[in-house]
C-alpha angles and dihedrals in degrees: 000000000000121000115238110231115217119214115232112258116246112237116227113257092232134023119252114310102254093053094044095051098049103044126080115241094234139006113268109230122232092247093050092047092049092047089054092049094047091099096047095084117122118243125220116256116256107247128191130191117257107246091218104046104006097236117141113259139163115271116258090017133103120263112254091211103051104005094239115158107160138332091282102040133054122171123217115251130203114251118215118238114230 
């Protein structure tokens, strides 16, 4: 009686497709993650003083207080009733 020799089964290179596609290859360390996010901080908006009333406003935008935009244009603003 001769023994039948089984060939070793070849393991698949990857797991099944859904699991392989959705998982990261390695864990991202805390230091590496924080280094990547170092540039994600928000910056403060650049504010300038309105030349007409002096309130802080965004550059190239109308003033919320008086409606001033430039020397030629002034927008109408709503006045509060008191």
